[in-house]
C-alpha positions as CSV (number, residue, x, y, z in Angstrom):
1,M,11.3,25.4,-43.4
2,T,7.8,24.0,-42.6
3,S,6.9,22.9,-39.1
4,T,4.9,19.9,-38.2
5,T,3.0,19.2,-35.1
6,I,2.8,15.5,-34.0
7,P,2.2,13.6,-30.7
8,T,4.7,12.1,-28.5
9,C,4.6,8.2,-28.4
10,G,3.2,7.6,-25.0
11,L,-0.2,6.2,-24.4
12,P,-3.0,8.9,-24.5
13,P,-3.0,9.9,-20.9
14,K,0.8,10.6,-21.1
15,R,1.0,11.8,-24.8
16,S,1.6,15.5,-25.7
17,L,1.7,17.5,-28.9
18,F,5.1,19.2,-30.0
19,T,6.2,20.9,-33.2
20,Y,9.4,20.4,-35.1
21,S,10.8,21.1,-38.5
22,G,13.4,19.3,-40.7
23,N,13.8,15.5,-40.7
24,S,15.8,12.7,-39.2
25,H,18.1,12.3,-42.2
26,E,19.2,16.0,-42.1
27,G,18.6,16.9,-38.5
28,I,15.6,18.3,-36.8
29,V,14.7,21.3,-34.7
30,V,12.1,20.8,-31.8
31,E,10.2,24.1,-30.9
32,Y,10.0,24.7,-27.1
33,P,8.4,27.7,-25.5
34,S,12.1,28.4,-24.0
35,G,13.7,28.2,-27.3
36,N,14.3,25.7,-30.1
37,K,16.6,22.7,-29.6
38,T,18.5,21.5,-32.8
39,I,19.1,17.7,-32.9
40,P,21.7,17.1,-35.5
41,R,21.7,14.1,-37.9
42,E,24.8,12.9,-36.3
43,I,23.1,12.3,-32.9
44,I,20.3,10.4,-34.6
45,D,22.9,8.2,-36.5
46,I,24.6,7.5,-33.0
47,L,21.2,6.1,-31.9
48,F,20.8,3.9,-34.9
49,D,24.5,2.7,-34.8
50,K,24.3,1.7,-30.9
51,H,20.8,0.2,-30.8
52,E,18.8,-2.5,-32.6
53,G,15.7,-4.3,-31.8
54,P,13.4,-3.3,-28.7
55,V,14.9,-0.8,-26.1
56,M,13.1,1.0,-23.5
57,L,12.6,4.8,-24.0
58,G,13.0,5.6,-20.2
59,A,12.9,9.4,-20.8
60,S,12.4,10.4,-17.2
61,M,14.2,13.6,-16.5
62,T,15.0,12.6,-12.9
63,S,15.7,8.9,-13.3
64,P,16.0,7.3,-16.7
65,T,15.3,3.5,-17.1
66,E,18.5,1.6,-16.6
67,G,19.5,0.5,-20.1
68,G,17.1,2.6,-21.8
69,L,17.5,5.3,-24.3
70,G,17.2,8.1,-21.6
71,E,20.0,6.7,-19.8
72,F,22.1,6.2,-22.9
73,I,21.6,9.8,-23.7
74,S,22.3,11.1,-20.2
75,L,25.6,9.3,-20.1
76,Q,26.8,10.7,-23.4
77,Q,28.8,13.9,-22.5
78,Q,29.3,14.8,-26.3
79,I,25.5,14.8,-26.8
80,D,23.6,17.8,-25.5
81,L,20.2,16.1,-25.2
82,T,18.0,15.6,-22.3
83,P,15.7,12.6,-22.0
84,R,12.7,15.0,-22.8
85,N,14.5,16.0,-26.1
86,L,14.9,12.2,-26.7
87,S,11.2,11.6,-26.3
88,H,10.5,14.2,-29.0
89,L,13.1,12.7,-31.3
90,I,11.6,9.3,-31.0
91,G,8.3,10.8,-31.8
92,V,9.8,12.1,-35.1
93,L,11.5,8.7,-35.9
94,F,8.1,7.0,-35.4
95,H,6.3,9.7,-37.5
96,E,8.8,9.0,-40.3
97,N,8.5,5.3,-40.0
98,R,12.1,4.7,-39.0
99,V,11.2,2.9,-35.7
100,E,8.3,1.0,-34.2
101,I,6.7,1.7,-30.9
102,N,5.1,-0.8,-28.3
103,H,4.1,-0.1,-24.8
104,R,4.5,-2.0,-21.5
105,G,2.0,-0.5,-19.2
106,Y,2.8,3.2,-19.5
107,A,6.3,2.5,-20.6
108,V,7.5,3.2,-24.4
109,V,9.4,0.5,-26.0
110,V,11.2,1.8,-29.2
111,I,12.0,-0.9,-31.8
112,F,15.0,-0.2,-33.9
113,P,15.8,-2.0,-37.2
114,I,18.1,-4.9,-36.8
115,H,21.6,-4.3,-38.5
């Protein structure tokens, strides 16, 4: 499978590059120095099923934004993702034109399609 390197969705001072393979319709694998992380399509589907319109990313590892995607992921016991994994997933979704991104200061706002 071919790997792709893209930036996360933060503003330039907060942006970083990461590498992944796959796609959001079949599942993705994010490459980390400590090992790869698979994000199955089912988890991506849950995000689209549960969210529409603008939602704060809130991907802090220590205190995700209340009501944001980071908090949502951290509260889902059946989902084995961290807010950091989520920031990479949102980067892929943006790269594939499945979500839009806005910024409020340094905060990332993810805009999901309306159902």
